[in-house]
PAMAR-527780 format. One line per 5 residues: number of its first residue (from 0); their letters; for each residue x, y, z of C-alpha. Coordinates in steps of 0.1 Angstrom, whole numbers. Layout:
! residues N
NUM	A	X/Y/Z ~ ... $
This chain:
! residues 490
0	XXXXX	388/95/-287 ~ 374/116/-315 ~ 339/129/-314 ~ 313/118/-341 ~ 320/137/-374 $
5	XXXXX	292/158/-386 ~ 277/145/-419 ~ 269/166/-449 ~ 235/184/-446 ~ 232/177/-409 $
10	XXXXX	219/208/-391 ~ 244/222/-366 ~ 230/237/-334 ~ 247/271/-327 ~ 269/274/-295 $
15	XXXXX	247/300/-280 ~ 215/278/-284 ~ 234/249/-269 ~ 244/269/-239 ~ 209/282/-234 $
20	XXXXX	195/247/-236 ~ 220/234/-211 ~ 211/261/-187 ~ 173/253/-191 ~ 181/217/-183 $
25	XXXXX	201/226/-153 ~ 174/250/-141 ~ 147/223/-145 ~ 168/198/-126 ~ 174/223/-98 $
30	XXXXX	138/231/-96 ~ 128/194/-93 ~ 154/190/-64 ~ 140/221/-47 ~ 105/208/-50 $
35	XXXXX	115/173/-37 ~ 135/188/-8 ~ 107/212/1 ~ 83/184/1 ~ 105/163/25 $
40	XXXXX	111/193/49 ~ 73/200/48 ~ 65/164/57 ~ 92/160/83 ~ 81/192/101 $
45	XXXXX	45/180/101 ~ 54/145/113 ~ 75/158/142 ~ 45/177/156 ~ 25/146/161 $
50	XXXXX	26/131/195 ~ 17/95/205 ~ 10/102/241 ~ -27/107/238 ~ -33/75/218 $
55	XXXXX	-53/46/235 ~ -34/14/242 ~ -38/-17/221 ~ -49/-46/243 ~ -22/-70/254 $
60	XXXXX	-23/-104/238 ~ -38/-133/258 ~ -32/-170/256 ~ -65/-175/238 ~ -55/-152/210 $
65	XXXXX	-48/-165/175 ~ -27/-139/158 ~ -20/-138/120 ~ 5/-113/107 ~ 9/-106/69 $
70	XXXXX	41/-90/59 ~ 48/-79/24 ~ 85/-84/27 ~ 110/-101/52 ~ 116/-74/78 $
75	XXXXX	82/-56/77 ~ 69/-78/105 ~ 97/-70/128 ~ 98/-32/121 ~ 61/-29/127 $
80	XXXXX	54/-56/154 ~ 84/-72/170 ~ 74/-59/204 ~ 39/-71/202 ~ 52/-106/188 $
85	XXXXX	74/-108/220 ~ 44/-101/242 ~ 22/-127/223 ~ 50/-154/225 ~ 53/-148/264 $
90	XXXXX	15/-149/268 ~ 13/-183/250 ~ -9/-170/221 ~ -9/-189/188 ~ 10/-168/162 $
95	XXXXX	15/-172/124 ~ 36/-148/104 ~ 30/-150/67 ~ 55/-134/41 ~ 38/-124/8 $
100	XXXXX	71/-121/-10 ~ 107/-130/-2 ~ 119/-96/-10 ~ 137/-108/-42 ~ 132/-75/-61 $
105	XXXXX	155/-51/-40 ~ 183/-48/-67 ~ 205/-25/-47 ~ 205/-48/-17 ~ 210/-79/-37 $
110	XXXXX	241/-63/-54 ~ 256/-55/-22 ~ 247/-89/-6 ~ 260/-109/-36 ~ 288/-84/-45 $
115	XXXXX	277/-84/-80 ~ 273/-52/-103 ~ 244/-69/-122 ~ 227/-97/-106 ~ 213/-124/-128 $
120	XXXXX	178/-140/-123 ~ 191/-171/-104 ~ 210/-147/-82 ~ 178/-129/-71 ~ 162/-162/-62 $
125	XXXXX	192/-169/-40 ~ 189/-136/-24 ~ 152/-143/-17 ~ 163/-175/1 ~ 188/-155/21 $
130	XXXXX	161/-130/31 ~ 140/-160/42 ~ 168/-172/65 ~ 171/-137/79 ~ 134/-136/86 $
135	XXXXX	136/-169/106 ~ 165/-156/126 ~ 148/-123/134 ~ 116/-139/144 ~ 134/-164/167 $
140	XXXXX	148/-133/185 ~ 112/-123/190 ~ 102/-157/204 ~ 85/-170/172 ~ 96/-205/161 $
145	XXXXX	102/-216/126 ~ 71/-237/125 ~ 49/-206/129 ~ 64/-189/97 ~ 50/-193/62 $
150	XXXXX	64/-180/29 ~ 39/-175/0 ~ 67/-168/-26 ~ 50/-141/-47 ~ 72/-116/-66 $
155	XXXXX	86/-85/-49 ~ 73/-55/-65 ~ 46/-75/-82 ~ 17/-75/-58 ~ 2/-43/-70 $
160	XXXXX	2/-53/-107 ~ -13/-87/-96 ~ -41/-68/-79 ~ -48/-43/-106 ~ -39/-61/-139 $
165	XXXXX	-27/-97/-136 ~ -57/-112/-120 ~ -62/-145/-139 ~ -36/-173/-143 ~ -38/-170/-181 $
170	XXXXX	-22/-136/-177 ~ 5/-139/-150 ~ 28/-113/-137 ~ 65/-118/-147 ~ 90/-108/-120 $
175	XXXXX	114/-82/-134 ~ 142/-96/-112 ~ 138/-134/-111 ~ 121/-136/-145 ~ 96/-162/-131 $
180	XXXXX	58/-162/-135 ~ 54/-189/-109 ~ 71/-192/-75 ~ 106/-208/-78 ~ 109/-215/-41 $
185	XXXXX	104/-251/-29 ~ 90/-240/5 ~ 62/-218/-9 ~ 29/-223/8 ~ 14/-232/-25 $
190	XXXXX	40/-251/-46 ~ 46/-233/-80 ~ 21/-206/-72 ~ 10/-186/-102 ~ 20/-149/-101 $
195	XXXXX	-16/-136/-104 ~ -42/-121/-81 ~ -65/-151/-81 ~ -37/-174/-68 ~ -29/-150/-41 $
200	XXXXX	-65/-147/-30 ~ -69/-184/-27 ~ -39/-185/-5 ~ -51/-158/18 ~ -85/-173/19 $
205	XXXXX	-70/-207/29 ~ -48/-192/56 ~ -78/-175/72 ~ -99/-206/70 ~ -73/-230/83 $
210	XXXXX	-59/-208/111 ~ -93/-191/123 ~ -74/-160/137 ~ -89/-136/163 ~ -66/-109/152 $
215	XXXXX	-51/-102/118 ~ -24/-76/111 ~ -14/-62/78 ~ 0/-29/63 ~ -21/4/62 $
220	XXXXX	-37/11/27 ~ -21/46/26 ~ 14/32/25 ~ 36/44/-4 ~ 51/11/-12 $
225	XXXXX	29/-7/-37 ~ 35/-41/-22 ~ 23/-28/11 ~ -10/-13/0 ~ -17/-43/-23 $
230	XXXXX	-11/-66/7 ~ -39/-47/24 ~ -62/-50/-5 ~ -57/-88/-7 ~ -61/-93/31 $
235	XXXXX	-91/-69/35 ~ -108/-85/5 ~ -105/-120/21 ~ -117/-107/55 ~ -147/-90/40 $
240	XXXXX	-157/-123/23 ~ -154/-142/58 ~ -175/-116/75 ~ -201/-118/48 ~ -202/-155/49 $
245	XXXXX	-205/-154/87 ~ -235/-131/86 ~ -253/-152/60 ~ -246/-185/79 ~ -264/-175/112 $
250	XXXXX	-301/-180/118 ~ -325/-148/118 ~ -323/-128/150 ~ -289/-145/159 ~ -258/-124/162 $
255	XXXXX	-230/-134/137 ~ -198/-149/152 ~ -172/-125/162 ~ -150/-114/132 ~ -112/-111/136 $
260	XXXXX	-99/-77/146 ~ -79/-62/117 ~ -49/-41/129 ~ -30/-19/105 ~ 7/-12/109 $
265	XXXXX	27/12/88 ~ 62/12/74 ~ 66/34/44 ~ 50/68/43 ~ 71/97/30 $
270	XXXXX	98/109/54 ~ 85/89/83 ~ 93/79/111 ~ 105/114/122 ~ 132/120/132 $
275	XXXXX	148/91/114 ~ 176/72/131 ~ 181/52/163 ~ 162/72/190 ~ 151/45/215 $
280	XXXXX	139/71/241 ~ 112/87/216 ~ 77/78/209 ~ 65/65/176 ~ 36/86/164 $
285	XXXXX	15/80/133 ~ 24/100/101 ~ 7/135/105 ~ -15/133/74 ~ -30/100/86 $
290	XXXXX	-41/113/119 ~ -68/134/100 ~ -85/108/79 ~ -104/75/87 ~ -80/55/110 $
295	XXXXX	-82/52/147 ~ -47/48/160 ~ -35/29/191 ~ -1/25/206 ~ 17/-7/219 $
300	XXXXX	40/3/248 ~ 73/-14/248 ~ 96/-21/278 ~ 133/-13/276 ~ 140/-51/271 $
305	XXXXX	115/-54/244 ~ 132/-25/226 ~ 167/-43/231 ~ 152/-76/216 ~ 137/-56/187 $
310	XXXXX	171/-41/180 ~ 187/-76/179 ~ 158/-88/157 ~ 163/-60/131 ~ 202/-66/132 $
315	XXXXX	194/-102/118 ~ 184/-86/86 ~ 220/-80/75 ~ 211/-76/38 ~ 188/-47/48 $
320	XXXXX	208/-30/76 ~ 239/-29/51 ~ 219/-4/29 ~ 193/13/51 ~ 202/9/87 $
325	XXXXX	192/45/96 ~ 157/39/84 ~ 154/3/100 ~ 164/16/134 ~ 139/43/133 $
330	XXXXX	114/18/144 ~ 131/12/177 ~ 111/34/200 ~ 91/34/232 ~ 61/19/214 $
335	XXXXX	46/6/182 ~ 13/18/165 ~ -16/0/151 ~ -47/14/133 ~ -83/5/130 $
340	XXXXX	-102/13/100 ~ -140/4/91 ~ -156/-1/57 ~ -170/31/41 ~ -205/37/29 $
345	XXXXX	-221/42/-6 ~ -249/67/-6 ~ -280/53/-23 ~ -298/79/-45 ~ -330/79/-68 $
350	XXXXX	-326/71/-104 ~ -316/102/-124 ~ -306/123/-92 ~ -270/125/-104 ~ -262/136/-139 $
355	XXXXX	-227/137/-154 ~ -230/172/-167 ~ -203/193/-150 ~ -226/204/-123 ~ -215/192/-88 $
360	XXXXX	-247/205/-72 ~ -260/169/-74 ~ -235/159/-48 ~ -244/186/-21 ~ -256/163/5 $
365	XXXXX	-235/132/-4 ~ -207/127/21 ~ -171/118/14 ~ -166/80/14 ~ -128/81/12 $
370	XXXXX	-108/108/28 ~ -73/116/17 ~ -49/141/34 ~ -41/172/14 ~ -6/183/7 $
375	XXXXX	7/148/16 ~ 31/145/-14 ~ 39/179/-29 ~ 32/210/-7 ~ 38/234/-34 $
380	XXXXX	13/242/-62 ~ 34/218/-84 ~ 13/187/-86 ~ -17/202/-66 ~ -42/192/-95 $
385	XXXXX	-33/155/-87 ~ -35/159/-50 ~ -66/139/-41 ~ -86/152/-11 ~ -116/131/-10 $
390	XXXXX	-139/107/-30 ~ -175/105/-28 ~ -195/75/-40 ~ -233/70/-47 ~ -254/45/-66 $
395	XXXXX	-290/41/-80 ~ -304/10/-95 ~ -284/11/-127 ~ -251/29/-120 ~ -222/37/-96 $
400	XXXXX	-213/74/-93 ~ -178/86/-82 ~ -168/122/-74 ~ -129/126/-72 ~ -120/159/-56 $
405	XXXXX	-85/175/-58 ~ -68/204/-41 ~ -64/224/-74 ~ -85/224/-106 ~ -83/195/-128 $
410	XXXXX	-53/196/-152 ~ -50/182/-188 ~ -14/172/-178 ~ -25/147/-152 ~ -39/113/-156 $
415	XXXXX	-66/103/-130 ~ -68/65/-127 ~ -99/51/-110 ~ -100/15/-101 ~ -128/-7/-86 $
420	XXXXX	-130/-43/-76 ~ -165/-59/-72 ~ -171/-79/-40 ~ -175/-108/-38 ~ -147/-114/-63 $
425	XXXXX	-156/-115/-101 ~ -136/-136/-126 ~ -122/-104/-142 ~ -108/-90/-108 ~ -101/-54/-107 $
430	XXXXX	-114/-30/-133 ~ -100/5/-141 ~ -104/37/-163 ~ -80/65/-169 ~ -97/99/-169 $
435	XXXXX	-82/129/-187 ~ -93/158/-206 ~ -98/149/-243 ~ -92/112/-234 ~ -115/87/-250 $
440	XXXXX	-134/66/-224 ~ -151/32/-228 ~ -186/33/-240 ~ -202/23/-206 ~ -182/49/-187 $
445	XXXXX	-193/87/-186 ~ -171/113/-169 ~ -169/151/-168 ~ -143/175/-152 ~ -156/204/-132 $
450	XXXXX	-134/227/-112 ~ -114/207/-88 ~ -133/175/-94 ~ -142/146/-117 ~ -176/132/-118 $
455	XXXXX	-179/96/-131 ~ -207/72/-139 ~ -198/34/-142 ~ -221/4/-148 ~ -232/-8/-113 $
460	XXXXX	-207/-36/-104 ~ -222/-70/-93 ~ -221/-80/-56 ~ -230/-61/-24 ~ -198/-40/-20 $
465	XXXXX	-171/-24/-41 ~ -134/-19/-32 ~ -122/13/-47 ~ -91/34/-51 ~ -77/64/-72 $
470	XXXXX	-42/74/-81 ~ -31/104/-101 ~ -1/104/-124 ~ 21/130/-143 ~ 38/108/-169 $
475	XXXXX	54/79/-150 ~ 55/98/-117 ~ 27/92/-91 ~ 15/125/-77 ~ -9/110/-51 $
480	XXXXX	-30/80/-44 ~ -60/73/-22 ~ -60/44/3 ~ -82/16/-11 ~ -114/12/9 $
485	XXXXX	-143/-12/9 ~ -176/6/3 ~ -209/-10/13 ~ -243/2/2 ~ -264/19/29 $
């Protein structure tokens, strides 16, 4: 086949320049590969140094327990908590397992499962139904009957957009794989549920109200997968509302009724678990970076029989083991891990104490509200300006003040995205602003970079608490993100 003929007047790139350009492209690709491999090796080495032996033991389930587990996709509940589910079933505890999505957005797995090069929207819906069938079979292995399993039917890879941007039903999220803006599944908890944050919150609130759990499990907010940290955000938001209502319902001088214990499991966090693969005689320890922040980790010891049952349960997810068996079997260890995390605090300051003027001396005695591990994404200097190390939050009678700290000085090439969600929920849902050098800001927002931090002033959100998170991007690539955390005024 002949190449395209050069037209008259079209500039021709000299051969030498084309060779140089090609070499530059190859060099940049090689540099990117080196950075990624270096990051993976660094995280792997750090994770292998962490031991689980010194962790306290999570209490065994009792017959009186009512256990509610939220899983972003069909398989997360088994990877994170199959052993605990087995213990709960034997103890006679009441259990509900709730799937936020049916996992209908995993294109690679769907192509392998359906043996199609390009899966059509209706094919992704059928794939979601197959993952539901796998989930019921896996949970049956762990002793959980079908009647204890609920499917919400929200879009795979759509939970974070629903939390951040698509809050109202007038602006629903459209699934990139199924093409739907409402659940197409007949067995969804809310039939034809609209793909928006408000709809999800209604479902989670209703589940908590109807089941009245004593323990609630969901993913950790520092997970890499957006559906996982968004599941944490929705569930934690609803739990905060219930605790707030319980405190206000009791008479003065009376203690509020006990709130459900919120346990956090973790699935996706860099090159973790380490080492990956089937190692049933090894302990499962938390990711190294998350041992240093605001989570108290506990272990759930598993017997050899519970490990064998967990392996059979994982094997029921054939659509997943076909494409990532090594990763899935990494969770068959001598224990499972669960974390506890309390709300953070907003420091109250006098009016005029903090000025957005590039002088961080105003923040001297204001503690960090959200800790984030350093060098948890890219250990080299590449991306260090977007590596979050901590977020401090204060307020006066008019404004909310946020200081975002990074490992290296603020860079003009990085976009710093600050999101906040007023509690109790407001009709507008989550709000956000992108900070950048020479980037225009909304009139009500004031920000200034200084050294390795941004200081920001926002209009004081309504309510008695704020849910807050930050992520840093280089183009479309996420350099780092903090774990979302509820912050309450002192």
